[in-house]
C-alpha positions in Angstrom: 54.6 181.7 104.2 56.4 185.0 103.7 54.4 187.3 101.5 56.9 190.2 101.3 60.3 189.9 99.7 62.7 192.8 99.8 65.2 193.2 97.0 68.1 195.6 97.3 68.3 197.5 93.9 71.9 198.5 94.5 72.9 194.9 95.0 71.2 193.5 91.9 72.4 196.3 89.6 75.8 196.7 91.2 75.6 200.5 90.7 74.4 203.6 92.6 73.7 205.6 89.4 70.8 204.2 87.3 70.3 206.3 84.2 68.9 206.1 80.7 66.8 203.7 78.7 69.9 201.8 77.6 70.9 201.2 81.3 67.4 200.3 82.1 67.2 197.8 79.2 70.5 196.3 80.4 69.2 195.9 84.0 65.6 194.9 83.3 66.5 191.1 83.2 67.9 191.6 86.7 64.7 193.1 88.0 62.6 190.5 86.2 64.7 187.6 87.7 64.5 189.1 91.2 60.7 189.5 90.9 60.1 186.0 89.5 62.2 184.4 92.2 59.7 185.7 94.7 56.7 183.4 95.4 53.6 184.0 93.3 51.1 186.4 95.0 53.9 188.0 97.1 54.8 191.6 97.5 58.1 192.5 95.9 59.6 195.4 97.8 62.4 197.1 95.7 64.7 198.9 98.1 66.3 201.9 96.4 68.4 203.0 99.4 71.9 203.5 98.3 70.9 204.7 94.9 72.1 208.2 94.4 70.5 208.9 91.0 67.8 207.3 88.9 66.1 208.8 85.9 62.6 208.6 84.4 63.9 206.7 81.4 65.5 204.1 83.7 62.3 203.7 85.7 60.4 203.4 82.3 62.7 200.6 81.2 62.7 198.6 84.5 59.8 199.3 86.9 57.2 200.2 84.3 57.2 196.9 82.4 56.9 195.0 85.7 53.9 197.1 86.8 52.2 196.6 83.4 52.8 192.9 83.4 51.4 192.7 86.9 48.3 194.8 86.1 47.3 192.6 83.1 47.9 189.3 85.0 51.1 188.2 83.3 53.0 188.4 86.6 51.3 187.5 89.8 53.3 189.8 92.0 52.6 193.1 93.8 55.2 195.8 93.8 56.2 198.5 96.3 59.2 200.8 96.1 61.0 202.0 99.3 64.0 204.2 100.1 63.7 206.3 97.0 65.8 209.4 97.2 63.5 212.5 97.2 65.8 214.0 94.6 64.5 211.5 92.0 61.1 210.7 93.3 59.7 213.2 90.7 61.3 211.1 88.0 59.3 208.1 89.2 56.1 210.1 89.5 56.5 211.4 85.9 56.6 207.8 84.5 53.8 206.4 86.7 51.4 209.3 86.1 52.1 209.4 82.4 51.1 205.8 82.1 48.0 206.2 84.4 49.4 203.7 86.8 49.8 203.7 90.6 52.3 202.1 92.9 53.0 202.2 96.6 56.2 203.9 97.8 57.5 204.1 101.4 60.3 205.4 103.4 62.8 203.3 105.4 62.8 204.0 109.1 64.6 202.7 112.2 65.4 199.1 112.1 65.0 198.9 108.4 61.2 199.1 108.8 58.9 200.4 106.1 56.9 203.5 107.0 55.1 206.5 105.5 53.6 204.3 102.8 51.7 206.3 100.1 50.5 206.0 96.6 52.4 207.5 93.7 50.3 208.0 90.5 46.8 208.8 89.6 44.3 207.6 92.1 41.0 209.5 92.5 39.8 210.4 96.0 37.1 207.7 96.2 39.7 205.0 95.5 42.2 206.6 97.9 39.5 206.6 100.6 38.8 203.0 99.9 42.5 202.1 100.1 42.8 204.0 103.4 39.8 202.0 104.8 41.3 198.7 103.8 44.7 199.7 105.3 43.0 200.7 108.6 40.9 197.5 108.7 43.9 195.3 107.5 41.3 193.1 105.8 37.7 193.8 104.6 35.1 192.9 102.0 32.6 195.2 100.2 29.8 194.2 102.7 32.0 195.0 105.7 33.0 198.4 104.3 29.3 199.1 103.5 28.3 198.1 107.0 30.9 200.3 108.7 30.8 203.2 106.3 29.9 206.7 107.5 28.8 207.4 103.9 25.8 205.1 103.7 25.0 206.3 100.2 27.6 203.9 98.9 26.1 200.5 98.4 27.8 197.2 98.4 28.2 197.3 94.6 29.9 200.6 94.8 32.3 199.3 97.4 32.9 196.1 95.3 33.6 198.2 92.2 36.1 200.3 94.1 37.8 197.3 95.6 38.0 195.6 92.1 39.7 198.7 90.7 42.3 198.8 93.5 42.9 195.1 92.9 43.3 195.6 89.2 45.9 198.3 90.0 47.6 195.7 92.3 47.3 198.1 95.3 45.3 195.5 97.4 45.3 191.7 97.4 42.1 189.8 97.1 41.1 186.3 98.0 37.9 184.3 98.2 36.6 183.4 101.6 33.5 181.4 101.2 31.2 183.3 98.9 32.9 186.6 99.6 35.9 188.4 98.2 38.2 189.7 101.0 40.8 192.4 100.3 43.9 193.4 102.3 46.9 195.7 101.8 49.8 194.4 99.8 52.3 195.3 102.6 52.3 194.6 106.3 51.5 198.2 107.3 53.5 201.1 108.6 55.9 200.1 111.2 56.8 202.3 114.2 60.1 204.2 114.0 60.0 206.5 111.0 
């Protein structure tokens, strides 16, 4: 089953200039429809390549509600944004950080692959380190991270709390395997060719 669905923002909005709250309110149903058409539990990758301008107020009216709905469990999707023009990346950062959220963003490399994936938003270093560990392992539980940790002062409960927080932010997926919760990145990992 495909767990990542890429949605071309230019195609769903039919515009390359996305500005203002009014424009965002007009386009939010398009974003919502595209997100809900993806299977539950999948990663929705919004591809912003081809967009020349997007403003903070537009992001606030389109992406922000989706992230909030996902974080509180009203929308079982994970979100990632790729191909964002560096000229308006700060606009996205402004919105995400103001609302104390975090989202993964990436670049588009050769062959339309996703690369240089990073977190935008407020993520303290212990959580960032945990996300890096999950990404490198591709899948891990608190006990596995505890066992392989170079920092043995972090117990299983500490790892479990970190993983739970990352899951709440929808930066990692979790699933139960037997009696244990196993976590994995929400995307397939950086591809070669960036």
